[in-house]
N, C-alpha and C positions, 0 to 999 in steps of 0.2 A: 599432392597437389590436396587444397584446401574446400571440405565440403560441407565451407560455414556459408549462409545468410548474408548479404547486407541485415535483415531482422533479423538472426542473430548473434548480432557484433553485440557484445559492452561495449556500447560507448558510451553512456550515464552515469557521470559516479552520482551518488543519495550519501546522504549521511545520518549514523542516527542522532537525531533528536538533542537523545542524553548524553551518549559516553566519546558522541561524535567521531565512533564508530564510519569505516566506509566501505562502501564498494560498488562492484559496479553494477550494471541494470547493461537490460538488449532496450532496442527506442520505446518496444511494448512493455516490458516490463518497468520499468519509470514513469509510461501512463498509469500502470494499474495503481503501480509504487503512492504516485501523487492521487491522485483518485479516492486513495485509503484515507488521505487526511483530508481532501476536503471536503468527502462524505463526511468523517469525524463532529467537525468542524459545525458542519452545517444543522447535525444532527446533534450534536449538542445547544444549539442557537434552539432547536426549534425543542428539546426537551423543556427551557428551560419560561417558555409558553405561560400566559396561563391557564392553568387548566392541561395542564402537559406533567408528565414524570417523567423523568429519567430513564429513558429506555422506551418511550413510546416513537417513535422517530422511526418510519419504514426506515429512511435512509441508511439503519444499523446494519438490516436486514444485506445492504449495499457491499458497506467496509466487510463484515463475516467474509460477505462470498470473496472478495480481494480479498482478504491474507489467508484464508483456502486456497486461493489462486498459491499463497506462495506456497504453503504449505507444498502444496503437491507437487508442483512446480521447479522451485526453486530455496529447498527449506535450507539450506547456508544466507540465499540473500533474507530471509525469515529471519532466520538469529539472529541473525549483525541489525538488520533495521528496525522488526517489528515484535521480537522474542518479551 
């Protein structure tokens, strides 16, 4: 009997932007993964605003929190996609 719920099914493929290596994620994990890169881009742009320095954006805290999620809940995906 399959005890995996639909939410736990790994149906979403993501690739490492540098190596091209891929891994399957759950829908929830794919949202968190995508959010890392959206927030990384927004934080980088915010840090380039006049009077700002690299790392000033509060969005970096969100990026770190989402990276921590993968370190804790799916270390394999972290190693393939984010390390």
